[in-house]
PyMOL Python script that loads the backbone (N, CA, C, O; Angstrom):
from pymol import cmd

cmd.read_pdbstr("""\
ATOM      1  N   MET A   1      12.268  16.250 -15.785  1.00  0.00           N
ATOM      2  CA  MET A   1      11.088  17.065 -16.010  1.00  0.00           C
ATOM      3  C   MET A   1      10.581  17.620 -14.684  1.00  0.00           C
ATOM      4  O   MET A   1      10.217  18.795 -14.643  1.00  0.00           O
ATOM      5  N   GLY A   2      10.534  16.859 -13.612  1.00  0.00           N
ATOM      6  CA  GLY A   2      10.234  17.328 -12.254  1.00  0.00           C
ATOM      7  C   GLY A   2       8.907  18.015 -12.073  1.00  0.00           C
ATOM      8  O   GLY A   2       8.878  19.215 -11.798  1.00  0.00           O
ATOM      9  N   LEU A   3       7.813  17.312 -12.216  1.00  0.00           N
ATOM     10  CA  LEU A   3       6.516  17.915 -12.013  1.00  0.00           C
ATOM     11  C   LEU A   3       6.071  17.821 -10.568  1.00  0.00           C
ATOM     12  O   LEU A   3       6.338  16.823  -9.899  1.00  0.00           O
ATOM     13  N   GLU A   4       5.403  18.839 -10.084  1.00  0.00           N
ATOM     14  CA  GLU A   4       4.842  18.809  -8.743  1.00  0.00           C
ATOM     15  C   GLU A   4       3.498  18.117  -8.760  1.00  0.00           C
ATOM     16  O   GLU A   4       2.787  18.142  -9.764  1.00  0.00           O
ATOM     17  N   LYS A   5       3.155  17.500  -7.646  1.00  0.00           N
ATOM     18  CA  LYS A   5       1.872  16.809  -7.541  1.00  0.00           C
ATOM     19  C   LYS A   5       0.751  17.815  -7.821  1.00  0.00           C
ATOM     20  O   LYS A   5       0.813  18.970  -7.400  1.00  0.00           O
ATOM     21  N   ASN A   6      -0.272  17.349  -8.540  1.00  0.00           N
ATOM     22  CA  ASN A   6      -1.443  18.147  -8.901  1.00  0.00           C
ATOM     23  C   ASN A   6      -1.130  19.243  -9.914  1.00  0.00           C
ATOM     24  O   ASN A   6      -1.948  20.139 -10.121  1.00  0.00           O
ATOM     25  N   GLU A   7       0.037  19.185 -10.548  1.00  0.00           N
ATOM     26  CA  GLU A   7       0.335  20.158 -11.581  1.00  0.00           C
ATOM     27  C   GLU A   7      -0.614  19.921 -12.760  1.00  0.00           C
ATOM     28  O   GLU A   7      -1.005  18.785 -13.030  1.00  0.00           O
ATOM     29  N   ASN A   8      -0.969  20.971 -13.440  1.00  0.00           N
ATOM     30  CA  ASN A   8      -1.855  20.865 -14.612  1.00  0.00           C
ATOM     31  C   ASN A   8      -1.063  20.268 -15.776  1.00  0.00           C
ATOM     32  O   ASN A   8      -0.309  20.968 -16.452  1.00  0.00           O
ATOM     33  N   TYR A   9      -1.246  18.969 -15.997  1.00  0.00           N
ATOM     34  CA  TYR A   9      -0.503  18.283 -17.031  1.00  0.00           C
ATOM     35  C   TYR A   9      -0.844  18.776 -18.430  1.00  0.00           C
ATOM     36  O   TYR A   9      -0.064  18.589 -19.364  1.00  0.00           O
ATOM     37  N   PHE A  10      -1.977  19.388 -18.572  1.00  0.00           N
ATOM     38  CA  PHE A  10      -2.386  19.810 -19.898  1.00  0.00           C
ATOM     39  C   PHE A  10      -1.703  21.096 -20.319  1.00  0.00           C
ATOM     40  O   PHE A  10      -1.896  21.548 -21.448  1.00  0.00           O
ATOM     41  N   GLU A  11      -0.909  21.700 -19.442  1.00  0.00           N
ATOM     42  CA  GLU A  11      -0.092  22.836 -19.827  1.00  0.00           C
ATOM     43  C   GLU A  11       1.138  22.387 -20.602  1.00  0.00           C
ATOM     44  O   GLU A  11       1.761  23.192 -21.295  1.00  0.00           O
ATOM     45  N   LEU A  12       1.500  21.092 -20.490  1.00  0.00           N
ATOM     46  CA  LEU A  12       2.603  20.553 -21.273  1.00  0.00           C
ATOM     47  C   LEU A  12       2.198  20.481 -22.731  1.00  0.00           C
ATOM     48  O   LEU A  12       1.098  20.034 -23.053  1.00  0.00           O
ATOM     49  N   THR A  13       3.066  20.911 -23.597  1.00  0.00           N
ATOM     50  CA  THR A  13       2.701  20.971 -25.020  1.00  0.00           C
ATOM     51  C   THR A  13       2.957  19.661 -25.746  1.00  0.00           C
ATOM     52  O   THR A  13       2.301  19.383 -26.750  1.00  0.00           O
ATOM     53  N   ASP A  14       3.860  18.875 -25.284  1.00  0.00           N
ATOM     54  CA  ASP A  14       4.205  17.618 -25.952  1.00  0.00           C
ATOM     55  C   ASP A  14       3.352  16.495 -25.360  1.00  0.00           C
ATOM     56  O   ASP A  14       3.310  16.321 -24.142  1.00  0.00           O
ATOM     57  N   ASP A  15       2.670  15.729 -26.225  1.00  0.00           N
ATOM     58  CA  ASP A  15       1.831  14.643 -25.773  1.00  0.00           C
ATOM     59  C   ASP A  15       2.605  13.588 -25.016  1.00  0.00           C
ATOM     60  O   ASP A  15       2.110  13.045 -24.028  1.00  0.00           O
ATOM     61  N   SER A  16       3.813  13.290 -25.463  1.00  0.00           N
ATOM     62  CA  SER A  16       4.642  12.297 -24.788  1.00  0.00           C
ATOM     63  C   SER A  16       5.036  12.745 -23.391  1.00  0.00           C
ATOM     64  O   SER A  16       5.012  11.950 -22.452  1.00  0.00           O
ATOM     65  N   ASP A  17       5.398  14.017 -23.248  1.00  0.00           N
ATOM     66  CA  ASP A  17       5.734  14.557 -21.936  1.00  0.00           C
ATOM     67  C   ASP A  17       4.541  14.509 -21.002  1.00  0.00           C
ATOM     68  O   ASP A  17       4.678  14.177 -19.825  1.00  0.00           O
ATOM     69  N   ARG A  18       3.385  14.837 -21.520  1.00  0.00           N
ATOM     70  CA  ARG A  18       2.153  14.850 -20.734  1.00  0.00           C
ATOM     71  C   ARG A  18       1.827  13.428 -20.269  1.00  0.00           C
ATOM     72  O   ARG A  18       1.515  13.207 -19.099  1.00  0.00           O
ATOM     73  N   ALA A  19       1.904  12.462 -21.201  1.00  0.00           N
ATOM     74  CA  ALA A  19       1.611  11.076 -20.853  1.00  0.00           C
ATOM     75  C   ALA A  19       2.613  10.537 -19.832  1.00  0.00           C
ATOM     76  O   ALA A  19       2.240   9.821 -18.902  1.00  0.00           O
ATOM     77  N   SER A  20       3.863  10.879 -20.010  1.00  0.00           N
ATOM     78  CA  SER A  20       4.902  10.433 -19.052  1.00  0.00           C
ATOM     79  C   SER A  20       4.675  11.040 -17.668  1.00  0.00           C
ATOM     80  O   SER A  20       4.847  10.361 -16.655  1.00  0.00           O
ATOM     81  N   ALA A  21       4.295  12.294 -17.624  1.00  0.00           N
ATOM     82  CA  ALA A  21       4.048  12.944 -16.331  1.00  0.00           C
ATOM     83  C   ALA A  21       2.849  12.332 -15.627  1.00  0.00           C
ATOM     84  O   ALA A  21       2.887  12.097 -14.419  1.00  0.00           O
ATOM     85  N   ILE A  22       1.796  12.076 -16.370  1.00  0.00           N
ATOM     86  CA  ILE A  22       0.603  11.469 -15.773  1.00  0.00           C
ATOM     87  C   ILE A  22       0.912  10.071 -15.296  1.00  0.00           C
ATOM     88  O   ILE A  22       0.484   9.683 -14.209  1.00  0.00           O
ATOM     89  N   GLU A  23       1.645   9.303 -16.081  1.00  0.00           N
ATOM     90  CA  GLU A  23       2.024   7.940 -15.673  1.00  0.00           C
ATOM     91  C   GLU A  23       2.884   7.951 -14.439  1.00  0.00           C
ATOM     92  O   GLU A  23       2.685   7.137 -13.537  1.00  0.00           O
ATOM     93  N   ALA A  24       3.848   8.866 -14.377  1.00  0.00           N
ATOM     94  CA  ALA A  24       4.723   8.962 -13.216  1.00  0.00           C
ATOM     95  C   ALA A  24       3.934   9.297 -11.953  1.00  0.00           C
ATOM     96  O   ALA A  24       4.187   8.729 -10.890  1.00  0.00           O
ATOM     97  N   GLN A  25       2.990  10.210 -12.070  1.00  0.00           N
ATOM     98  CA  GLN A  25       2.162  10.582 -10.914  1.00  0.00           C
ATOM     99  C   GLN A  25       1.277   9.408 -10.502  1.00  0.00           C
ATOM    100  O   GLN A  25       1.113   9.148  -9.310  1.00  0.00           O
ATOM    101  N   PHE A  26       0.712   8.708 -11.460  1.00  0.00           N
ATOM    102  CA  PHE A  26      -0.118   7.540 -11.179  1.00  0.00           C
ATOM    103  C   PHE A  26       0.700   6.476 -10.417  1.00  0.00           C
ATOM    104  O   PHE A  26       0.240   5.921  -9.420  1.00  0.00           O
ATOM    105  N   ASN A  27       1.931   6.206 -10.917  1.00  0.00           N
ATOM    106  CA  ASN A  27       2.780   5.231 -10.243  1.00  0.00           C
ATOM    107  C   ASN A  27       3.151   5.669  -8.841  1.00  0.00           C
ATOM    108  O   ASN A  27       3.161   4.848  -7.923  1.00  0.00           O
ATOM    109  N   GLU A  28       3.455   6.944  -8.654  1.00  0.00           N
ATOM    110  CA  GLU A  28       3.801   7.460  -7.333  1.00  0.00           C
ATOM    111  C   GLU A  28       2.631   7.331  -6.367  1.00  0.00           C
ATOM    112  O   GLU A  28       2.814   6.951  -5.211  1.00  0.00           O
ATOM    113  N   ASP A  29       1.431   7.648  -6.839  1.00  0.00           N
ATOM    114  CA  ASP A  29       0.220   7.519  -6.004  1.00  0.00           C
ATOM    115  C   ASP A  29      -0.031   6.059  -5.631  1.00  0.00           C
ATOM    116  O   ASP A  29      -0.404   5.769  -4.494  1.00  0.00           O
ATOM    117  N   ALA A  30       0.171   5.126  -6.586  1.00  0.00           N
ATOM    118  CA  ALA A  30      -0.038   3.714  -6.304  1.00  0.00           C
ATOM    119  C   ALA A  30       0.963   3.206  -5.283  1.00  0.00           C
ATOM    120  O   ALA A  30       0.599   2.439  -4.391  1.00  0.00           O
ATOM    121  N   LEU A  31       2.212   3.617  -5.397  1.00  0.00           N
ATOM    122  CA  LEU A  31       3.210   3.208  -4.430  1.00  0.00           C
ATOM    123  C   LEU A  31       2.912   3.746  -3.021  1.00  0.00           C
ATOM    124  O   LEU A  31       3.068   3.045  -2.021  1.00  0.00           O
ATOM    125  N   GLU A  32       2.484   5.000  -2.980  1.00  0.00           N
ATOM    126  CA  GLU A  32       2.121   5.613  -1.692  1.00  0.00           C
ATOM    127  C   GLU A  32       0.976   4.852  -1.030  1.00  0.00           C
ATOM    128  O   GLU A  32       1.001   4.597   0.174  1.00  0.00           O
ATOM    129  N   GLU A  33      -0.017   4.497  -1.821  1.00  0.00           N
ATOM    130  CA  GLU A  33      -1.158   3.723  -1.312  1.00  0.00           C
ATOM    131  C   GLU A  33      -0.724   2.342  -0.809  1.00  0.00           C
ATOM    132  O   GLU A  33      -1.171   1.889   0.245  1.00  0.00           O
ATOM    133  N   ALA A  34       0.147   1.684  -1.570  1.00  0.00           N
ATOM    134  CA  ALA A  34       0.646   0.346  -1.162  1.00  0.00           C
ATOM    135  C   ALA A  34       1.441   0.441   0.123  1.00  0.00           C
ATOM    136  O   ALA A  34       1.307  -0.415   0.998  1.00  0.00           O
ATOM    137  N   ARG A  35       2.268   1.468   0.251  1.00  0.00           N
ATOM    138  CA  ARG A  35       3.050   1.634   1.494  1.00  0.00           C
ATOM    139  C   ARG A  35       2.118   1.897   2.673  1.00  0.00           C
ATOM    140  O   ARG A  35       2.336   1.368   3.763  1.00  0.00           O
ATOM    141  N   ARG A  36       1.113   2.683   2.472  1.00  0.00           N
ATOM    142  CA  ARG A  36       0.155   2.995   3.535  1.00  0.00           C
ATOM    143  C   ARG A  36      -0.563   1.731   4.016  1.00  0.00           C
ATOM    144  O   ARG A  36      -0.844   1.591   5.207  1.00  0.00           O
ATOM    145  N   LYS A  37      -0.854   0.830   3.110  1.00  0.00           N
ATOM    146  CA  LYS A  37      -1.562  -0.382   3.473  1.00  0.00           C
ATOM    147  C   LYS A  37      -0.731  -1.367   4.277  1.00  0.00           C
ATOM    148  O   LYS A  37      -1.290  -2.168   5.025  1.00  0.00           O
ATOM    149  N   ILE A  38       0.596  -1.328   4.142  1.00  0.00           N
ATOM    150  CA  ILE A  38       1.426  -2.317   4.846  1.00  0.00           C
ATOM    151  C   ILE A  38       1.939  -1.815   6.186  1.00  0.00           C
ATOM    152  O   ILE A  38       2.577  -2.574   6.915  1.00  0.00           O
ATOM    153  N   VAL A  39       1.679  -0.562   6.531  1.00  0.00           N
ATOM    154  CA  VAL A  39       2.094  -0.067   7.854  1.00  0.00           C
ATOM    155  C   VAL A  39       1.285  -0.752   8.932  1.00  0.00           C
ATOM    156  O   VAL A  39       0.056  -0.788   8.855  1.00  0.00           O
ATOM    157  N   PRO A  40       1.958  -1.304   9.949  1.00  0.00           N
ATOM    158  CA  PRO A  40       1.221  -1.942  11.032  1.00  0.00           C
ATOM    159  C   PRO A  40       0.239  -0.981  11.695  1.00  0.00           C
ATOM    160  O   PRO A  40       0.547   0.184  11.947  1.00  0.00           O
ATOM    161  N   GLU A  41      -0.947  -1.506  11.968  1.00  0.00           N
ATOM    162  CA  GLU A  41      -1.975  -0.687  12.614  1.00  0.00           C
ATOM    163  C   GLU A  41      -1.763  -0.654  14.118  1.00  0.00           C
ATOM    164  O   GLU A  41      -1.137  -1.552  14.680  1.00  0.00           O
ATOM    165  N   THR A  42      -2.279   0.371  14.767  1.00  0.00           N
ATOM    166  CA  THR A  42      -2.203   0.470  16.215  1.00  0.00           C
ATOM    167  C   THR A  42      -3.534   0.936  16.756  1.00  0.00           C
ATOM    168  O   THR A  42      -4.293   1.620  16.070  1.00  0.00           O
ATOM    169  N   SER A  43      -3.808   0.565  17.979  1.00  0.00           N
ATOM    170  CA  SER A  43      -5.023   1.007  18.662  1.00  0.00           C
ATOM    171  C   SER A  43      -4.806   0.776  20.173  1.00  0.00           C
ATOM    172  O   SER A  43      -4.261  -0.252  20.577  1.00  0.00           O
ATOM    173  N   PRO A  44      -5.229   1.723  20.979  1.00  0.00           N
ATOM    174  CA  PRO A  44      -5.104   1.505  22.420  1.00  0.00           C
ATOM    175  C   PRO A  44      -5.973   0.356  22.931  1.00  0.00           C
ATOM    176  O   PRO A  44      -5.727  -0.186  24.008  1.00  0.00           O
ATOM    177  N   ASP A  45      -6.994  -0.012  22.145  1.00  0.00           N
ATOM    178  CA  ASP A  45      -7.898  -1.104  22.533  1.00  0.00           C
ATOM    179  C   ASP A  45      -7.387  -2.482  22.132  1.00  0.00           C
ATOM    180  O   ASP A  45      -7.981  -3.493  22.507  1.00  0.00           O
ATOM    181  N   PHE A  46      -6.301  -2.537  21.380  1.00  0.00           N
ATOM    182  CA  PHE A  46      -5.804  -3.825  20.860  1.00  0.00           C
ATOM    183  C   PHE A  46      -4.998  -4.534  21.927  1.00  0.00           C
ATOM    184  O   PHE A  46      -4.044  -3.974  22.467  1.00  0.00           O
ATOM    185  N   ASP A  47      -5.385  -5.787  22.237  1.00  0.00           N
ATOM    186  CA  ASP A  47      -4.708  -6.585  23.265  1.00  0.00           C
ATOM    187  C   ASP A  47      -3.597  -7.460  22.709  1.00  0.00           C
ATOM    188  O   ASP A  47      -2.945  -8.192  23.453  1.00  0.00           O
ATOM    189  N   GLY A  48      -3.379  -7.384  21.384  1.00  0.00           N
ATOM    190  CA  GLY A  48      -2.318  -8.168  20.780  1.00  0.00           C
ATOM    191  C   GLY A  48      -2.762  -9.524  20.249  1.00  0.00           C
ATOM    192  O   GLY A  48      -1.959 -10.241  19.653  1.00  0.00           O
ATOM    193  N   LYS A  49      -4.024  -9.890  20.453  1.00  0.00           N
ATOM    194  CA  LYS A  49      -4.496 -11.212  20.029  1.00  0.00           C
ATOM    195  C   LYS A  49      -5.918 -11.200  19.433  1.00  0.00           C
ATOM    196  O   LYS A  49      -6.264 -12.060  18.624  1.00  0.00           O
ATOM    197  N   HIS A  50      -6.726 -10.225  19.841  1.00  0.00           N
ATOM    198  CA  HIS A  50      -8.131 -10.267  19.464  1.00  0.00           C
ATOM    199  C   HIS A  50      -8.536  -9.044  18.642  1.00  0.00           C
ATOM    200  O   HIS A  50      -8.024  -7.943  18.840  1.00  0.00           O
ATOM    201  N   CYS A  51      -9.462  -9.266  17.720  1.00  0.00           N
ATOM    202  CA  CYS A  51      -9.972  -8.205  16.826  1.00  0.00           C
ATOM    203  C   CYS A  51     -10.577  -7.065  17.661  1.00  0.00           C
ATOM    204  O   CYS A  51     -11.344  -7.299  18.594  1.00  0.00           O
ATOM    205  N   ILE A  52     -10.216  -5.836  17.303  1.00  0.00           N
ATOM    206  CA  ILE A  52     -10.735  -4.685  18.047  1.00  0.00           C
ATOM    207  C   ILE A  52     -12.209  -4.411  17.725  1.00  0.00           C
ATOM    208  O   ILE A  52     -12.860  -3.644  18.433  1.00  0.00           O
ATOM    209  N   GLU A  53     -12.742  -5.032  16.660  1.00  0.00           N
ATOM    210  CA  GLU A  53     -14.125  -4.812  16.300  1.00  0.00           C
ATOM    211  C   GLU A  53     -15.052  -5.849  16.956  1.00  0.00           C
ATOM    212  O   GLU A  53     -16.055  -5.488  17.571  1.00  0.00           O
ATOM    213  N   CYS A  54     -14.709  -7.131  16.821  1.00  0.00           N
ATOM    214  CA  CYS A  54     -15.614  -8.200  17.258  1.00  0.00           C
ATOM    215  C   CYS A  54     -15.088  -9.045  18.422  1.00  0.00           C
ATOM    216  O   CYS A  54     -15.850  -9.777  19.054  1.00  0.00           O
ATOM    217  N   GLY A  55     -13.793  -8.943  18.700  1.00  0.00           N
ATOM    218  CA  GLY A  55     -13.228  -9.705  19.815  1.00  0.00           C
ATOM    219  C   GLY A  55     -12.757 -11.100  19.465  1.00  0.00           C
ATOM    220  O   GLY A  55     -12.215 -11.800  20.321  1.00  0.00           O
ATOM    221  N   GLU A  56     -12.956 -11.526  18.207  1.00  0.00           N
ATOM    222  CA  GLU A  56     -12.503 -12.842  17.805  1.00  0.00           C
ATOM    223  C   GLU A  56     -10.980 -12.901  17.743  1.00  0.00           C
ATOM    224  O   GLU A  56     -10.326 -11.889  17.492  1.00  0.00           O
ATOM    225  N   LYS A  57     -10.420 -14.076  17.970  1.00  0.00           N
ATOM    226  CA  LYS A  57      -8.970 -14.255  17.924  1.00  0.00           C
ATOM    227  C   LYS A  57      -8.487 -14.065  16.469  1.00  0.00           C
ATOM    228  O   LYS A  57      -9.078 -14.596  15.528  1.00  0.00           O
ATOM    229  N   ILE A  58      -7.401 -13.297  16.318  1.00  0.00           N
ATOM    230  CA  ILE A  58      -6.820 -13.039  15.007  1.00  0.00           C
ATOM    231  C   ILE A  58      -5.770 -14.106  14.731  1.00  0.00           C
ATOM    232  O   ILE A  58      -4.930 -14.372  15.590  1.00  0.00           O
ATOM    233  N   PRO A  59      -5.799 -14.727  13.547  1.00  0.00           N
ATOM    234  CA  PRO A  59      -4.798 -15.721  13.182  1.00  0.00           C
ATOM    235  C   PRO A  59      -3.374 -15.173  13.276  1.00  0.00           C
ATOM    236  O   PRO A  59      -3.143 -13.992  13.016  1.00  0.00           O
ATOM    237  N   ALA A  60      -2.440 -16.013  13.638  1.00  0.00           N
ATOM    238  CA  ALA A  60      -1.053 -15.608  13.835  1.00  0.00           C
ATOM    239  C   ALA A  60      -0.456 -14.951  12.591  1.00  0.00           C
ATOM    240  O   ALA A  60       0.329 -14.011  12.707  1.00  0.00           O
ATOM    241  N   ALA A  61      -0.818 -15.433  11.409  1.00  0.00           N
ATOM    242  CA  ALA A  61      -0.303 -14.847  10.157  1.00  0.00           C
ATOM    243  C   ALA A  61      -0.714 -13.385  10.016  1.00  0.00           C
ATOM    244  O   ALA A  61       0.078 -12.556   9.567  1.00  0.00           O
ATOM    245  N   ARG A  62      -1.940 -13.068  10.395  1.00  0.00           N
ATOM    246  CA  ARG A  62      -2.406 -11.664  10.349  1.00  0.00           C
ATOM    247  C   ARG A  62      -1.711 -10.822  11.398  1.00  0.00           C
ATOM    248  O   ARG A  62      -1.390  -9.660  11.149  1.00  0.00           O
ATOM    249  N   LEU A  63      -1.479 -11.388  12.557  1.00  0.00           N
ATOM    250  CA  LEU A  63      -0.780 -10.649  13.622  1.00  0.00           C
ATOM    251  C   LEU A  63       0.615 -10.299  13.180  1.00  0.00           C
ATOM    252  O   LEU A  63       1.088  -9.196  13.456  1.00  0.00           O
ATOM    253  N   LYS A  64       1.301 -11.217  12.490  1.00  0.00           N
ATOM    254  CA  LYS A  64       2.640 -10.950  11.993  1.00  0.00           C
ATOM    255  C   LYS A  64       2.672  -9.777  10.998  1.00  0.00           C
ATOM    256  O   LYS A  64       3.684  -9.091  10.859  1.00  0.00           O
ATOM    257  N   LEU A  65       1.543  -9.567  10.314  1.00  0.00           N
ATOM    258  CA  LEU A  65       1.430  -8.459   9.352  1.00  0.00           C
ATOM    259  C   LEU A  65       1.073  -7.145  10.041  1.00  0.00           C
ATOM    260  O   LEU A  65       1.008  -6.104   9.388  1.00  0.00           O
ATOM    261  N   GLY A  66       0.841  -7.181  11.361  1.00  0.00           N
ATOM    262  CA  GLY A  66       0.514  -5.963  12.080  1.00  0.00           C
ATOM    263  C   GLY A  66      -0.961  -5.603  12.004  1.00  0.00           C
ATOM    264  O   GLY A  66      -1.321  -4.437  12.165  1.00  0.00           O
ATOM    265  N   LYS A  67      -1.815  -6.586  11.763  1.00  0.00           N
ATOM    266  CA  LYS A  67      -3.265  -6.318  11.634  1.00  0.00           C
ATOM    267  C   LYS A  67      -3.929  -6.405  13.005  1.00  0.00           C
ATOM    268  O   LYS A  67      -3.530  -7.193  13.864  1.00  0.00           O
ATOM    269  N   ILE A  68      -4.939  -5.582  13.182  1.00  0.00           N
ATOM    270  CA  ILE A  68      -5.650  -5.537  14.482  1.00  0.00           C
ATOM    271  C   ILE A  68      -7.110  -5.921  14.347  1.00  0.00           C
ATOM    272  O   ILE A  68      -7.865  -5.839  15.316  1.00  0.00           O
ATOM    273  N   ARG A  69      -7.523  -6.346  13.141  1.00  0.00           N
ATOM    274  CA  ARG A  69      -8.880  -6.786  12.887  1.00  0.00           C
ATOM    275  C   ARG A  69      -8.842  -8.184  12.255  1.00  0.00           C
ATOM    276  O   ARG A  69      -7.884  -8.538  11.568  1.00  0.00           O
ATOM    277  N   CYS A  70      -9.898  -8.974  12.499  1.00  0.00           N
ATOM    278  CA  CYS A  70     -10.023 -10.242  11.833  1.00  0.00           C
ATOM    279  C   CYS A  70     -10.349  -9.998  10.349  1.00  0.00           C
ATOM    280  O   CYS A  70     -10.660  -8.874   9.954  1.00  0.00           O
ATOM    281  N   ILE A  71     -10.276 -11.038   9.551  1.00  0.00           N
ATOM    282  CA  ILE A  71     -10.523 -10.885   8.109  1.00  0.00           C
ATOM    283  C   ILE A  71     -11.914 -10.344   7.841  1.00  0.00           C
ATOM    284  O   ILE A  71     -12.083  -9.427   7.036  1.00  0.00           O
ATOM    285  N   ASP A  72     -12.925 -10.915   8.520  1.00  0.00           N
ATOM    286  CA  ASP A  72     -14.305 -10.475   8.271  1.00  0.00           C
ATOM    287  C   ASP A  72     -14.500  -8.990   8.589  1.00  0.00           C
ATOM    288  O   ASP A  72     -15.094  -8.261   7.795  1.00  0.00           O
ATOM    289  N   CYS A  73     -14.003  -8.538   9.745  1.00  0.00           N
ATOM    290  CA  CYS A  73     -14.143  -7.126  10.110  1.00  0.00           C
ATOM    291  C   CYS A  73     -13.360  -6.211   9.180  1.00  0.00           C
ATOM    292  O   CYS A  73     -13.821  -5.122   8.841  1.00  0.00           O
ATOM    293  N   GLN A  74     -12.183  -6.650   8.771  1.00  0.00           N
ATOM    294  CA  GLN A  74     -11.411  -5.820   7.829  1.00  0.00           C
ATOM    295  C   GLN A  74     -12.111  -5.728   6.487  1.00  0.00           C
ATOM    296  O   GLN A  74     -12.106  -4.669   5.858  1.00  0.00           O
ATOM    297  N   THR A  75     -12.713  -6.822   6.038  1.00  0.00           N
ATOM    298  CA  THR A  75     -13.457  -6.804   4.790  1.00  0.00           C
ATOM    299  C   THR A  75     -14.612  -5.827   4.847  1.00  0.00           C
ATOM    300  O   THR A  75     -14.814  -5.052   3.913  1.00  0.00           O
ATOM    301  N   VAL A  76     -15.364  -5.853   5.918  1.00  0.00           N
ATOM    302  CA  VAL A  76     -16.484  -4.923   6.090  1.00  0.00           C
ATOM    303  C   VAL A  76     -15.995  -3.477   6.104  1.00  0.00           C
ATOM    304  O   VAL A  76     -16.590  -2.594   5.486  1.00  0.00           O
ATOM    305  N   ARG A  77     -14.906  -3.261   6.818  1.00  0.00           N
ATOM    306  CA  ARG A  77     -14.330  -1.886   6.895  1.00  0.00           C
ATOM    307  C   ARG A  77     -13.930  -1.388   5.512  1.00  0.00           C
ATOM    308  O   ARG A  77     -14.206  -0.240   5.160  1.00  0.00           O
ATOM    309  N   GLU A  78     -13.272  -2.258   4.713  1.00  0.00           N
ATOM    310  CA  GLU A  78     -12.854  -1.859   3.379  1.00  0.00           C
ATOM    311  C   GLU A  78     -14.037  -1.621   2.467  1.00  0.00           C
ATOM    312  O   GLU A  78     -14.015  -0.699   1.653  1.00  0.00           O
ATOM    313  N   GLN A  79     -15.068  -2.435   2.590  1.00  0.00           N
ATOM    314  CA  GLN A  79     -16.261  -2.225   1.789  1.00  0.00           C
ATOM    315  C   GLN A  79     -16.954  -0.883   2.102  1.00  0.00           C
ATOM    316  O   GLN A  79     -17.422  -0.186   1.201  1.00  0.00           O
ATOM    317  N   LYS A  80     -17.005  -0.545   3.389  1.00  0.00           N
ATOM    318  CA  LYS A  80     -17.602   0.737   3.806  1.00  0.00           C
ATOM    319  C   LYS A  80     -16.767   1.885   3.287  1.00  0.00           C
ATOM    320  O   LYS A  80     -17.303   2.896   2.834  1.00  0.00           O
ATOM    321  N   THR A  81     -15.440   1.731   3.352  1.00  0.00           N
ATOM    322  CA  THR A  81     -14.551   2.787   2.866  1.00  0.00           C
ATOM    323  C   THR A  81     -14.759   3.014   1.363  1.00  0.00           C
ATOM    324  O   THR A  81     -14.801   4.157   0.908  1.00  0.00           O
ATOM    325  N   ARG A  82     -14.887   1.939   0.605  1.00  0.00           N
ATOM    326  CA  ARG A  82     -15.105   2.058  -0.841  1.00  0.00           C
ATOM    327  C   ARG A  82     -16.459   2.689  -1.120  1.00  0.00           C
ATOM    328  O   ARG A  82     -16.583   3.523  -2.017  1.00  0.00           O
ATOM    329  N   PHE A  83     -17.477   2.298  -0.357  1.00  0.00           N
ATOM    330  CA  PHE A  83     -18.820   2.778  -0.607  1.00  0.00           C
ATOM    331  C   PHE A  83     -18.987   4.229  -0.172  1.00  0.00           C
ATOM    332  O   PHE A  83     -19.572   5.034  -0.897  1.00  0.00           O
ATOM    333  N   PHE A  84     -18.477   4.564   1.004  1.00  0.00           N
ATOM    334  CA  PHE A  84     -18.664   5.891   1.549  1.00  0.00           C
ATOM    335  C   PHE A  84     -17.492   6.824   1.277  1.00  0.00           C
ATOM    336  O   PHE A  84     -17.557   8.022   1.555  1.00  0.00           O
ATOM    337  N   GLY A  85     -16.415   6.256   0.727  1.00  0.00           N
ATOM    338  CA  GLY A  85     -15.275   7.082   0.338  1.00  0.00           C
ATOM    339  C   GLY A  85     -14.507   7.681   1.480  1.00  0.00           C
ATOM    340  O   GLY A  85     -13.985   8.787   1.349  1.00  0.00           O
ATOM    341  N   GLY A  86     -14.417   6.995   2.599  1.00  0.00           N
ATOM    342  CA  GLY A  86     -13.714   7.636   3.692  1.00  0.00           C
ATOM    343  C   GLY A  86     -12.891   6.732   4.442  1.00  0.00           C
ATOM    344  O   GLY A  86     -12.236   7.143   5.400  1.00  0.00           O
TER     345      GLY A  86
END
""", "prot")
cmd.dss("prot")
cmd.show_as("cartoon", "prot")
cmd.util.cbc("prot")
cmd.orient("prot")
């Protein structure tokens, strides 16, 4: 079927085709978001051990995941992103 992103799904005449296209786009968007979240973060201010926000030492398990913020600072950042949408 090969739909382009943001295509008007309601132009499809068959309900099954429309539902399949919407589901495929939803799945693609979810995978893209998941991939974006696992990419290691970078910052010129990161010393390899301490949170770039508060300076607290980051646990080794988080460092292995490529994180540059402690859990508390990352939580606050995610809450702000959800609230302010950015």
